[in-house]
C-alpha positions as CSV (number, residue, x, y, z in Angstrom):
1,X,0.0,0.0,-0.1
2,X,1.0,3.2,-0.6
3,X,1.8,5.5,2.8
4,X,1.5,9.6,3.8
5,X,3.3,11.2,6.6
6,X,2.3,14.6,6.5
7,X,2.8,17.6,9.4
8,X,2.0,21.0,9.1
9,X,5.0,22.1,7.5
10,X,6.6,18.7,5.6
11,X,6.0,15.7,3.8
12,X,8.1,13.2,6.2
13,X,7.6,9.8,4.8
14,X,6.0,9.0,1.5
15,X,6.7,5.2,-0.7
16,X,5.0,1.9,-1.0
17,X,4.7,-0.3,3.1
18,X,3.4,-3.3,4.3
19,X,2.4,-1.8,6.6
20,X,1.0,1.0,9.4
21,X,0.9,0.6,13.3
22,X,-1.0,3.6,14.6
23,X,-1.7,5.2,18.1
24,X,-5.6,5.7,18.4
25,X,-7.7,7.1,20.9
26,X,-9.1,3.6,22.3
27,X,-5.6,1.8,21.1
28,X,-3.0,0.4,19.4
29,X,-4.6,-0.7,15.7
30,X,-2.6,-1.7,12.9
31,X,-3.0,-1.7,8.6
32,X,-2.4,-3.1,5.9
33,X,-2.2,-3.4,2.0
34,X,-6.5,-3.4,0.8
35,X,-7.7,-2.3,4.1
36,X,-11.3,-1.0,4.4
37,X,-11.6,2.4,3.8
38,X,-11.1,4.2,7.6
39,X,-10.9,7.4,8.5
40,X,-9.4,7.6,13.0
41,X,-8.4,9.9,15.1
42,X,-4.4,9.5,16.9
43,X,-3.8,10.6,19.8
44,X,0.2,11.1,20.7
45,X,2.5,8.4,20.5
46,X,4.3,5.5,19.0
47,X,3.8,4.7,15.7
48,X,5.7,2.1,13.5
49,X,5.8,1.8,9.9
50,X,6.4,-1.8,8.1
51,X,8.2,-1.2,5.4
52,X,9.1,-5.5,4.3
53,X,10.3,-8.3,6.7
54,X,13.1,-6.7,7.4
55,X,12.5,-3.4,7.9
56,X,10.6,-0.9,9.8
57,X,10.8,3.0,11.3
58,X,9.2,4.6,14.1
59,X,8.6,7.8,15.2
60,X,6.4,9.5,18.5
61,X,3.4,11.9,17.0
62,X,2.0,14.5,19.0
63,X,-1.5,13.6,17.4
64,X,-3.5,13.7,14.7
65,X,-6.1,11.8,11.9
66,X,-5.6,8.8,9.7
67,X,-7.7,8.8,6.3
68,X,-7.1,4.7,4.6
69,X,-8.8,5.2,1.3
70,X,-8.2,3.2,-1.9
71,X,-5.1,1.5,-0.5
72,X,-3.8,4.7,0.8
73,X,-3.2,5.5,3.7
74,X,-2.6,8.9,5.3
75,X,-1.5,10.2,8.1
76,X,-2.3,13.8,9.4
77,X,-0.2,14.6,11.9
78,X,0.6,18.2,14.8
79,X,4.9,16.7,14.9
80,X,6.6,13.7,14.1
81,X,10.1,12.9,15.3
82,X,12.0,9.8,14.0
83,X,13.2,7.5,17.0
84,X,16.6,5.5,16.0
C-alpha cells in the first residue's frame, strides 16, 4: 500500500509499505494492504511503519488523523520525530 505522512510544515514520509501501527484514541491499531476504508483520530504516541519483512521505521507523533482509502493511507499529524 502507499503511505504518506504529513505535518503542517512538510511531508515526512512517502512510499510503498507492508503496513503501519498507529496510536488511536482508543488504543493501538494496524493497517495493512487492501484495508477497508477508514478515518480515525490519533493520539500522542509511537507509530511504526512496516516497510518490508526485515525493515521498520518508528516515529513519535503528537496526534492527528489517519485516512485509508483505495489502498492509500494518509497520516496527518501535528508533529513527528524519528525514533532510532
